[in-house]
Structures are given as C-alpha cells and as structure tokens.
Backbone atoms as SQL, in Angstrom:
CREATE TABLE atoms (id INTEGER PRIMARY KEY, chain TEXT, resi INTEGER, resn TEXT, atom TEXT, x REAL, y REAL, z REAL);
INSERT INTO atoms VALUES
  (1, 'A', 1, 'MET', 'N', 26.999, -15.375, 5.149),
  (2, 'A', 1, 'MET', 'CA', 27.962, -16.452, 5.044),
  (3, 'A', 1, 'MET', 'C', 27.982, -17.258, 6.477),
  (4, 'A', 2, 'ASN', 'N', 27.544, -18.560, 6.366),
  (5, 'A', 2, 'ASN', 'CA', 27.446, -19.341, 7.687),
  (6, 'A', 2, 'ASN', 'C', 26.548, -18.617, 8.731),
  (7, 'A', 3, 'GLY', 'N', 25.540, -17.938, 8.246),
  (8, 'A', 3, 'GLY', 'CA', 24.635, -17.255, 9.124),
  (9, 'A', 3, 'GLY', 'C', 25.214, -15.952, 9.652),
  (10, 'A', 4, 'LYS', 'N', 26.300, -15.476, 9.224),
  (11, 'A', 4, 'LYS', 'CA', 26.701, -14.155, 9.651),
  (12, 'A', 4, 'LYS', 'C', 26.658, -13.170, 8.618),
  (13, 'A', 5, 'TRP', 'N', 26.597, -11.982, 8.956),
  (14, 'A', 5, 'TRP', 'CA', 26.638, -10.702, 7.977),
  (15, 'A', 5, 'TRP', 'C', 28.094, -10.566, 7.488),
  (16, 'A', 6, 'ALA', 'N', 28.084, -10.231, 6.183),
  (17, 'A', 6, 'ALA', 'CA', 29.493, -10.149, 5.733),
  (18, 'A', 6, 'ALA', 'C', 29.320, -9.036, 4.669),
  (19, 'A', 7, 'ASP', 'N', 30.571, -8.438, 4.155),
  (20, 'A', 7, 'ASP', 'CA', 30.740, -7.519, 3.220),
  (21, 'A', 7, 'ASP', 'C', 29.978, -6.120, 3.447),
  (22, 'A', 8, 'TRP', 'N', 30.352, -5.682, 4.743),
  (23, 'A', 8, 'TRP', 'CA', 29.786, -4.370, 5.207),
  (24, 'A', 8, 'TRP', 'C', 30.399, -3.083, 4.331),
  (25, 'A', 9, 'ARG', 'N', 29.437, -2.386, 3.917),
  (26, 'A', 9, 'ARG', 'CA', 29.885, -1.280, 3.053),
  (27, 'A', 9, 'ARG', 'C', 29.007, 0.058, 3.490),
  (28, 'A', 10, 'ASN', 'N', 29.629, 1.071, 3.544),
  (29, 'A', 10, 'ASN', 'CA', 28.937, 2.356, 3.572),
  (30, 'A', 10, 'ASN', 'C', 27.939, 2.563, 2.665),
  (31, 'A', 11, 'ALA', 'N', 26.713, 3.059, 2.946),
  (32, 'A', 11, 'ALA', 'CA', 25.638, 3.258, 2.035),
  (33, 'A', 11, 'ALA', 'C', 25.758, 4.509, 1.183),
  (34, 'A', 12, 'GLY', 'N', 26.658, 5.371, 1.514),
  (35, 'A', 12, 'GLY', 'CA', 27.043, 6.502, 0.596),
  (36, 'A', 12, 'GLY', 'C', 26.411, 7.768, 1.157),
  (37, 'A', 13, 'GLU', 'N', 26.985, 8.867, 0.693),
  (38, 'A', 13, 'GLU', 'CA', 26.671, 10.173, 1.179),
  (39, 'A', 13, 'GLU', 'C', 25.044, 10.560, 1.121),
  (40, 'A', 14, 'LYS', 'N', 24.386, 9.962, 0.061),
  (41, 'A', 14, 'LYS', 'CA', 23.061, 10.205, -0.163),
  (42, 'A', 14, 'LYS', 'C', 22.056, 9.719, 1.084),
  (43, 'A', 15, 'LEU', 'N', 22.527, 8.641, 1.794),
  (44, 'A', 15, 'LEU', 'CA', 21.845, 8.037, 2.789),
  (45, 'A', 15, 'LEU', 'C', 22.537, 8.143, 4.228),
  (46, 'A', 16, 'ASN', 'N', 23.707, 8.981, 4.235),
  (47, 'A', 16, 'ASN', 'CA', 24.301, 9.107, 5.470),
  (48, 'A', 16, 'ASN', 'C', 24.203, 10.742, 5.608),
  (49, 'A', 17, 'VAL', 'N', 23.165, 11.186, 6.004),
  (50, 'A', 17, 'VAL', 'CA', 22.906, 12.584, 6.198),
  (51, 'A', 17, 'VAL', 'C', 23.137, 13.074, 7.632),
  (52, 'A', 18, 'GLU', 'N', 23.241, 14.408, 7.821),
  (53, 'A', 18, 'GLU', 'CA', 23.486, 14.903, 9.183),
  (54, 'A', 18, 'GLU', 'C', 22.054, 14.964, 9.961),
  (55, 'A', 19, 'TYR', 'N', 21.073, 14.555, 9.284),
  (56, 'A', 19, 'TYR', 'CA', 19.577, 14.471, 9.993),
  (57, 'A', 19, 'TYR', 'C', 19.281, 13.119, 10.223),
  (58, 'A', 20, 'GLY', 'N', 18.379, 12.884, 11.314),
  (59, 'A', 20, 'GLY', 'CA', 18.088, 11.511, 11.596),
  (60, 'A', 20, 'GLY', 'C', 17.267, 10.763, 10.572),
  (61, 'A', 21, 'LEU', 'N', 17.579, 9.573, 10.462),
  (62, 'A', 21, 'LEU', 'CA', 16.695, 8.690, 9.582),
  (63, 'A', 21, 'LEU', 'C', 16.185, 7.672, 10.270),
  (64, 'A', 22, 'GLY', 'N', 15.040, 7.189, 9.993),
  (65, 'A', 22, 'GLY', 'CA', 14.460, 6.094, 10.761),
  (66, 'A', 22, 'GLY', 'C', 13.514, 5.289, 9.937),
  (67, 'A', 23, 'GLU', 'N', 13.144, 4.080, 10.457),
  (68, 'A', 23, 'GLU', 'CA', 12.220, 3.215, 9.933),
  (69, 'A', 23, 'GLU', 'C', 12.592, 3.003, 8.294),
  (70, 'A', 24, 'LEU', 'N', 13.747, 2.458, 8.171),
  (71, 'A', 24, 'LEU', 'CA', 14.183, 2.197, 6.764),
  (72, 'A', 24, 'LEU', 'C', 13.442, 0.693, 6.191),
  (73, 'A', 25, 'HIS', 'N', 12.854, 0.990, 5.080),
  (74, 'A', 25, 'HIS', 'CA', 12.301, -0.117, 4.446),
  (75, 'A', 25, 'HIS', 'C', 12.588, -0.206, 2.878),
  (76, 'A', 26, 'LEU', 'N', 13.275, -1.291, 2.608),
  (77, 'A', 26, 'LEU', 'CA', 13.613, -1.551, 1.313),
  (78, 'A', 26, 'LEU', 'C', 12.537, -2.279, 0.340),
  (79, 'A', 27, 'SER', 'N', 12.304, -1.809, -0.825),
  (80, 'A', 27, 'SER', 'CA', 11.237, -2.435, -1.690),
  (81, 'A', 27, 'SER', 'C', 11.599, -3.779, -1.936),
  (82, 'A', 28, 'ALA', 'N', 10.849, -4.772, -2.439),
  (83, 'A', 28, 'ALA', 'CA', 10.952, -5.973, -2.673),
  (84, 'A', 28, 'ALA', 'C', 12.019, -6.378, -3.745),
  (85, 'A', 29, 'ASP', 'N', 12.146, -5.328, -4.805),
  (86, 'A', 29, 'ASP', 'CA', 13.167, -5.423, -5.866),
  (87, 'A', 29, 'ASP', 'C', 14.420, -4.879, -5.389),
  (88, 'A', 30, 'GLY', 'N', 14.582, -4.168, -4.262),
  (89, 'A', 30, 'GLY', 'CA', 15.728, -3.560, -3.706),
  (90, 'A', 30, 'GLY', 'C', 16.191, -2.237, -4.471),
  (91, 'A', 31, 'THR', 'N', 15.143, -1.667, -5.236),
  (92, 'A', 31, 'THR', 'CA', 15.648, -0.350, -5.944),
  (93, 'A', 31, 'THR', 'C', 15.060, 0.862, -5.207),
  (94, 'A', 32, 'GLU', 'N', 14.269, 0.799, -4.176),
  (95, 'A', 32, 'GLU', 'CA', 13.672, 1.919, -3.502),
  (96, 'A', 32, 'GLU', 'C', 13.809, 1.770, -1.904),
  (97, 'A', 33, 'LEU', 'N', 14.324, 2.716, -1.358),
  (98, 'A', 33, 'LEU', 'CA', 14.461, 2.791, 0.147),
  (99, 'A', 33, 'LEU', 'C', 13.595, 3.861, 0.765),
  (100, 'A', 34, 'TYR', 'N', 12.541, 3.491, 1.491),
  (101, 'A', 34, 'TYR', 'CA', 11.718, 4.454, 2.153),
  (102, 'A', 34, 'TYR', 'C', 12.200, 4.648, 3.502),
  (103, 'A', 35, 'TYR', 'N', 12.051, 5.854, 4.038),
  (104, 'A', 35, 'TYR', 'CA', 12.336, 6.158, 5.460),
  (105, 'A', 35, 'TYR', 'C', 11.721, 7.424, 5.787),
  (106, 'A', 36, 'HIS', 'N', 11.807, 7.753, 7.174),
  (107, 'A', 36, 'HIS', 'CA', 11.376, 8.993, 7.649),
  (108, 'A', 36, 'HIS', 'C', 12.485, 9.862, 8.102),
  (109, 'A', 37, 'SER', 'N', 12.460, 11.091, 7.869),
  (110, 'A', 37, 'SER', 'CA', 13.672, 11.940, 8.346),
  (111, 'A', 37, 'SER', 'C', 13.243, 13.493, 8.534),
  (112, 'A', 38, 'GLY', 'N', 13.860, 14.092, 9.324),
  (113, 'A', 38, 'GLY', 'CA', 13.585, 15.405, 9.642),
  (114, 'A', 38, 'GLY', 'C', 14.540, 16.430, 8.672),
  (115, 'A', 39, 'MET', 'N', 15.098, 15.869, 7.788),
  (116, 'A', 39, 'MET', 'CA', 16.063, 16.614, 6.866),
  (117, 'A', 39, 'MET', 'C', 15.386, 17.841, 6.197),
  (118, 'A', 40, 'LEU', 'N', 16.408, 18.650, 5.839),
  (119, 'A', 40, 'LEU', 'CA', 15.901, 19.986, 5.075),
  (120, 'A', 40, 'LEU', 'C', 15.084, 19.661, 3.869),
  (121, 'A', 41, 'GLY', 'N', 14.172, 20.447, 3.429),
  (122, 'A', 41, 'GLY', 'CA', 13.395, 20.178, 2.204),
  (123, 'A', 41, 'GLY', 'C', 12.015, 19.580, 2.580),
  (124, 'A', 42, 'GLY', 'N', 11.841, 19.057, 3.799),
  (125, 'A', 42, 'GLY', 'CA', 10.552, 18.530, 4.295),
  (126, 'A', 42, 'GLY', 'C', 9.575, 19.607, 4.738),
  (127, 'A', 43, 'LYS', 'N', 8.450, 19.213, 5.100),
  (128, 'A', 43, 'LYS', 'CA', 7.365, 20.092, 5.463),
  (129, 'A', 43, 'LYS', 'C', 7.362, 20.437, 7.050),
  (130, 'A', 44, 'GLY', 'N', 8.072, 19.749, 7.742),
  (131, 'A', 44, 'GLY', 'CA', 8.163, 19.725, 9.220),
  (132, 'A', 44, 'GLY', 'C', 8.090, 18.484, 9.955),
  (133, 'A', 45, 'GLY', 'N', 8.770, 18.368, 11.004),
  (134, 'A', 45, 'GLY', 'CA', 8.867, 17.202, 11.849),
  (135, 'A', 45, 'GLY', 'C', 9.431, 15.927, 10.836),
  (136, 'A', 46, 'TYR', 'N', 9.181, 14.793, 11.097),
  (137, 'A', 46, 'TYR', 'CA', 9.515, 13.768, 10.236),
  (138, 'A', 46, 'TYR', 'C', 8.676, 13.506, 9.137),
  (139, 'A', 47, 'ASP', 'N', 9.167, 13.715, 7.870),
  (140, 'A', 47, 'ASP', 'CA', 8.651, 13.379, 6.595),
  (141, 'A', 47, 'ASP', 'C', 8.992, 12.192, 6.068),
  (142, 'A', 48, 'ILE', 'N', 8.231, 11.510, 5.068),
  (143, 'A', 48, 'ILE', 'CA', 8.575, 10.244, 4.589),
  (144, 'A', 48, 'ILE', 'C', 9.245, 10.495, 3.118),
  (145, 'A', 49, 'TRP', 'N', 10.399, 9.883, 2.874),
  (146, 'A', 49, 'TRP', 'CA', 11.249, 10.094, 1.680),
  (147, 'A', 49, 'TRP', 'C', 11.461, 8.811, 1.022),
  (148, 'A', 50, 'VAL', 'N', 11.873, 8.823, -0.220),
  (149, 'A', 50, 'VAL', 'CA', 12.358, 7.664, -0.919),
  (150, 'A', 50, 'VAL', 'C', 13.652, 8.081, -1.633),
  (151, 'A', 51, 'SER', 'N', 14.492, 7.101, -1.599),
  (152, 'A', 51, 'SER', 'CA', 15.736, 7.160, -2.441),
  (153, 'A', 51, 'SER', 'C', 15.677, 6.033, -3.483),
  (154, 'A', 52, 'ARG', 'N', 16.037, 6.157, -4.572),
  (155, 'A', 52, 'ARG', 'CA', 16.038, 5.117, -5.658),
  (156, 'A', 52, 'ARG', 'C', 17.498, 4.742, -6.076),
  (157, 'A', 53, 'LYS', 'N', 17.741, 3.466, -6.248),
  (158, 'A', 53, 'LYS', 'CA', 19.070, 3.022, -6.676),
  (159, 'A', 53, 'LYS', 'C', 18.996, 2.873, -8.271),
  (160, 'A', 54, 'VAL', 'N', 19.862, 3.727, -8.920),
  (161, 'A', 54, 'VAL', 'CA', 19.959, 3.624, -10.236),
  (162, 'A', 54, 'VAL', 'C', 21.482, 3.318, -10.538),
  (163, 'A', 55, 'ASN', 'N', 21.777, 2.342, -11.359),
  (164, 'A', 55, 'ASN', 'CA', 23.050, 1.882, -11.861),
  (165, 'A', 55, 'ASN', 'C', 23.865, 1.575, -10.516),
  (166, 'A', 56, 'GLY', 'N', 23.420, 1.077, -9.585),
  (167, 'A', 56, 'GLY', 'CA', 24.116, 0.583, -8.339),
  (168, 'A', 56, 'GLY', 'C', 24.423, 1.842, -7.245),
  (169, 'A', 57, 'GLU', 'N', 23.844, 2.969, -7.596),
  (170, 'A', 57, 'GLU', 'CA', 24.145, 4.226, -6.753),
  (171, 'A', 57, 'GLU', 'C', 22.794, 4.717, -6.251),
  (172, 'A', 58, 'TRP', 'N', 22.595, 5.096, -4.990),
  (173, 'A', 58, 'TRP', 'CA', 21.520, 5.599, -4.405),
  (174, 'A', 58, 'TRP', 'C', 21.391, 7.077, -4.893),
  (175, 'A', 59, 'GLN', 'N', 20.182, 7.587, -5.307),
  (176, 'A', 59, 'GLN', 'CA', 19.990, 8.901, -5.830),
  (177, 'A', 59, 'GLN', 'C', 19.636, 9.803, -4.644),
  (178, 'A', 60, 'GLU', 'N', 19.592, 11.068, -4.882),
  (179, 'A', 60, 'GLU', 'CA', 19.060, 12.000, -3.882),
  (180, 'A', 60, 'GLU', 'C', 17.653, 11.571, -3.484),
  (181, 'A', 61, 'PRO', 'N', 17.405, 11.743, -2.235),
  (182, 'A', 61, 'PRO', 'CA', 16.187, 11.430, -1.670),
  (183, 'A', 61, 'PRO', 'C', 14.923, 12.393, -2.139),
  (184, 'A', 62, 'GLU', 'N', 13.842, 11.856, -2.451),
  (185, 'A', 62, 'GLU', 'CA', 12.600, 12.638, -2.804),
  (186, 'A', 62, 'GLU', 'C', 11.580, 12.669, -1.723),
  (187, 'A', 63, 'LEU', 'N', 11.070, 13.799, -1.447),
  (188, 'A', 63, 'LEU', 'CA', 9.980, 13.781, -0.405),
  (189, 'A', 63, 'LEU', 'C', 8.622, 13.256, -1.036),
  (190, 'A', 64, 'ILE', 'N', 8.167, 12.376, -0.229),
  (191, 'A', 64, 'ILE', 'CA', 6.767, 11.757, -0.864),
  (192, 'A', 64, 'ILE', 'C', 5.638, 11.952, -0.079),
  (193, 'A', 65, 'ILE', 'N', 5.870, 11.930, 1.179),
  (194, 'A', 65, 'ILE', 'CA', 4.634, 12.194, 2.178),
  (195, 'A', 65, 'ILE', 'C', 5.105, 13.062, 3.417),
  (196, 'A', 66, 'SER', 'N', 4.322, 14.100, 3.649),
  (197, 'A', 66, 'SER', 'CA', 4.594, 14.985, 4.795),
  (198, 'A', 66, 'SER', 'C', 3.354, 15.661, 5.301),
  (199, 'A', 67, 'GLN', 'N', 3.200, 16.100, 6.127),
  (200, 'A', 67, 'GLN', 'CA', 3.833, 16.686, 7.232),
  (201, 'A', 67, 'GLN', 'C', 3.400, 15.922, 8.466),
  (202, 'A', 68, 'PHE', 'N', 4.294, 15.868, 9.353),
  (203, 'A', 68, 'PHE', 'CA', 4.119, 15.067, 10.462),
  (204, 'A', 68, 'PHE', 'C', 3.753, 13.621, 10.155),
  (205, 'A', 69, 'ALA', 'N', 4.360, 13.051, 9.219),
  (206, 'A', 69, 'ALA', 'CA', 4.071, 11.655, 8.815),
  (207, 'A', 69, 'ALA', 'C', 5.312, 10.841, 9.165),
  (208, 'A', 70, 'GLY', 'N', 5.169, 9.661, 9.794),
  (209, 'A', 70, 'GLY', 'CA', 6.312, 8.872, 10.213),
  (210, 'A', 70, 'GLY', 'C', 6.007, 7.390, 10.119),
  (211, 'A', 71, 'GLU', 'N', 6.959, 6.733, 10.440),
  (212, 'A', 71, 'GLU', 'CA', 6.882, 5.341, 10.641),
  (213, 'A', 71, 'GLU', 'C', 6.375, 4.562, 9.430),
  (214, 'A', 72, 'PRO', 'N', 7.040, 4.742, 8.279),
  (215, 'A', 72, 'PRO', 'CA', 6.526, 3.940, 7.066),
  (216, 'A', 72, 'PRO', 'C', 6.813, 2.576, 7.222),
  (217, 'A', 73, 'SER', 'N', 5.911, 1.870, 6.381),
  (218, 'A', 73, 'SER', 'CA', 6.127, 0.441, 6.382),
  (219, 'A', 73, 'SER', 'C', 5.549, 0.074, 5.014),
  (220, 'A', 74, 'LEU', 'N', 6.197, -0.907, 4.200),
  (221, 'A', 74, 'LEU', 'CA', 5.741, -1.268, 2.870),
  (222, 'A', 74, 'LEU', 'C', 5.190, -2.631, 2.851),
  (223, 'A', 75, 'GLU', 'N', 4.201, -2.831, 1.884),
  (224, 'A', 75, 'GLU', 'CA', 3.695, -4.018, 1.672),
  (225, 'A', 75, 'GLU', 'C', 3.289, -4.002, 0.125),
  (226, 'A', 76, 'GLU', 'N', 4.069, -4.720, -0.722),
  (227, 'A', 76, 'GLU', 'CA', 3.920, -4.688, -2.237),
  (228, 'A', 76, 'GLU', 'C', 3.740, -3.236, -2.702),
  (229, 'A', 77, 'GLU', 'N', 2.716, -2.847, -3.243),
  (230, 'A', 77, 'GLU', 'CA', 2.363, -1.414, -3.781),
  (231, 'A', 77, 'GLU', 'C', 2.012, -0.422, -2.780),
  (232, 'A', 78, 'ASN', 'N', 1.783, -0.852, -1.523),
  (233, 'A', 78, 'ASN', 'CA', 1.200, 0.174, -0.560),
  (234, 'A', 78, 'ASN', 'C', 2.231, 0.513, 0.597),
  (235, 'A', 79, 'ILE', 'N', 2.127, 1.799, 0.875),
  (236, 'A', 79, 'ILE', 'CA', 3.006, 2.344, 2.076),
  (237, 'A', 79, 'ILE', 'C', 1.952, 2.724, 3.176),
  (238, 'A', 80, 'TYR', 'N', 2.331, 2.200, 4.284),
  (239, 'A', 80, 'TYR', 'CA', 1.387, 2.613, 5.390),
  (240, 'A', 80, 'TYR', 'C', 2.336, 3.583, 6.264),
  (241, 'A', 81, 'PHE', 'N', 1.607, 4.512, 6.929),
  (242, 'A', 81, 'PHE', 'CA', 2.314, 5.381, 7.852),
  (243, 'A', 81, 'PHE', 'C', 1.448, 6.061, 8.880),
  (244, 'A', 82, 'THR', 'N', 1.815, 6.707, 9.699),
  (245, 'A', 82, 'THR', 'CA', 1.290, 7.347, 10.932),
  (246, 'A', 82, 'THR', 'C', 1.295, 8.849, 10.749),
  (247, 'A', 83, 'HIS', 'N', 0.268, 9.575, 10.797),
  (248, 'A', 83, 'HIS', 'CA', 0.292, 10.794, 10.756),
  (249, 'A', 83, 'HIS', 'C', -0.256, 11.418, 12.153),
  (250, 'A', 84, 'HIS', 'N', 0.862, 12.319, 12.765),
  (251, 'A', 84, 'HIS', 'CA', 0.671, 12.659, 14.062),
  (252, 'A', 84, 'HIS', 'C', 0.092, 14.062, 14.033),
  (253, 'A', 85, 'PHE', 'N', -0.802, 14.394, 14.971),
  (254, 'A', 85, 'PHE', 'CA', -1.479, 15.686, 15.202),
  (255, 'A', 85, 'PHE', 'C', -0.980, 16.355, 16.454),
  (256, 'A', 86, 'TYR', 'N', -0.298, 17.492, 16.247),
  (257, 'A', 86, 'TYR', 'CA', 0.354, 18.163, 17.516),
  (258, 'A', 86, 'TYR', 'C', -0.341, 19.512, 17.660),
  (259, 'A', 87, 'GLU', 'N', -0.339, 19.975, 18.974),
  (260, 'A', 87, 'GLU', 'CA', -0.787, 21.279, 19.335),
  (261, 'A', 87, 'GLU', 'C', 0.191, 21.578, 20.388),
  (262, 'A', 88, 'ASN', 'N', 1.013, 22.631, 19.966),
  (263, 'A', 88, 'ASN', 'CA', 2.051, 23.360, 20.882),
  (264, 'A', 88, 'ASN', 'C', 3.038, 22.355, 21.451),
  (265, 'A', 89, 'THR', 'N', 3.443, 21.602, 20.529),
  (266, 'A', 89, 'THR', 'CA', 4.431, 20.447, 20.637),
  (267, 'A', 89, 'THR', 'C', 3.853, 19.177, 21.510),
  (268, 'A', 90, 'VAL', 'N', 2.556, 19.295, 21.756),
  (269, 'A', 90, 'VAL', 'CA', 1.947, 18.047, 22.521),
  (270, 'A', 90, 'VAL', 'C', 1.144, 17.195, 21.365),
  (271, 'A', 91, 'MET', 'N', 1.551, 15.874, 21.160),
  (272, 'A', 91, 'MET', 'CA', 0.877, 15.022, 20.302),
  (273, 'A', 91, 'MET', 'C', -0.622, 14.778, 20.817),
  (274, 'A', 92, 'LEU', 'N', -1.578, 15.092, 20.073),
  (275, 'A', 92, 'LEU', 'CA', -2.935, 15.030, 20.394),
  (276, 'A', 92, 'LEU', 'C', -3.537, 13.622, 19.994),
  (277, 'A', 93, 'GLU', 'N', -3.083, 13.170, 18.749),
  (278, 'A', 93, 'GLU', 'CA', -3.570, 11.835, 18.232),
  (279, 'A', 93, 'GLU', 'C', -2.533, 11.488, 17.236),
  (280, 'A', 94, 'ALA', 'N', -2.734, 10.203, 16.793),
  (281, 'A', 94, 'ALA', 'CA', -1.899, 9.642, 15.688),
  (282, 'A', 94, 'ALA', 'C', -2.858, 8.678, 14.933),
  (283, 'A', 95, 'ASP', 'N', -3.123, 8.986, 13.776),
  (284, 'A', 95, 'ASP', 'CA', -3.951, 8.134, 12.868),
  (285, 'A', 95, 'ASP', 'C', -3.102, 7.404, 11.865),
  (286, 'A', 96, 'ASN', 'N', -3.446, 6.203, 11.461),
  (287, 'A', 96, 'ASN', 'CA', -2.802, 5.490, 10.465),
  (288, 'A', 96, 'ASN', 'C', -3.414, 5.480, 9.146),
  (289, 'A', 97, 'TYR', 'N', -2.621, 5.577, 8.135),
  (290, 'A', 97, 'TYR', 'CA', -2.989, 5.773, 6.791),
  (291, 'A', 97, 'TYR', 'C', -2.312, 4.796, 5.791),
  (292, 'A', 98, 'VAL', 'N', -2.931, 4.492, 4.719),
  (293, 'A', 98, 'VAL', 'CA', -2.281, 3.746, 3.596),
  (294, 'A', 98, 'VAL', 'C', -2.424, 4.546, 2.245),
  (295, 'A', 99, 'ALA', 'N', -1.229, 4.526, 1.602),
  (296, 'A', 99, 'ALA', 'CA', -1.307, 5.078, 0.325),
  (297, 'A', 99, 'ALA', 'C', -0.899, 4.105, -0.758),
  (298, 'A', 100, 'LYS', 'N', -1.421, 4.102, -1.938),
  (299, 'A', 100, 'LYS', 'CA', -1.063, 3.168, -2.949),
  (300, 'A', 100, 'LYS', 'C', -0.009, 3.775, -3.965),
  (301, 'A', 101, 'LYS', 'N', 0.898, 3.017, -4.461),
  (302, 'A', 101, 'LYS', 'CA', 1.940, 3.520, -5.233),
  (303, 'A', 101, 'LYS', 'C', 1.337, 3.802, -6.743),
  (304, 'A', 102, 'LYS', 'N', 1.376, 4.855, -7.398),
  (305, 'A', 102, 'LYS', 'CA', 0.911, 5.118, -8.864),
  (306, 'A', 102, 'LYS', 'C', 2.005, 4.583, -9.854);
C-alpha cells in the first residue's frame, strides 16, 4: 500500500523452526517455498527443503536435496544450488548444480 509493506503475519510453526533457515525462494504460483536448513531429518549441514501451501496452510517440510547442498535459487522448473565439499570442517570446493522438477 503506497509502496509500503502491510498485513504482516507470522508464517506459522511449520516455517518458524528452531534451526536456521536461509535463502528462501517462493515458486511463481506461491504454493512452494524452497530453502536450506540444518534442521533434523537432513543428511548433514544445510540441506534443501520444500514446504507446500495447501488450503492456505504451509505443510511439513520435505527434504529434496542433500548433503552439503545450499543456496537454492529457482527459475521456472529448475532449482540451482551449490554443493560444498568439506574435509575436516574445511571447505575444499563448491560446485554449482541444476536440477529439473519432475
């Protein structure tokens, strides 16, 4: 409204978790939210998760890409991410990947 943000709302408990969330990307139709997180249930480090909005409510997150994957970015039906390679907590390299939605 008049160039200002309005109607702030809490995103709900499914998206407000005790683990860090980062790099949030909303699908063009507003029904999928992709992000990386170190939450329980992942394979280690920051994994990529998706939460889907059903009947106006965000659902439990689903692990879609792991291990040591982070910084997701969306483009239509593609998700780009960086895969980090570590040895003894030292990052040796980071490669970029693209995955197509099935």
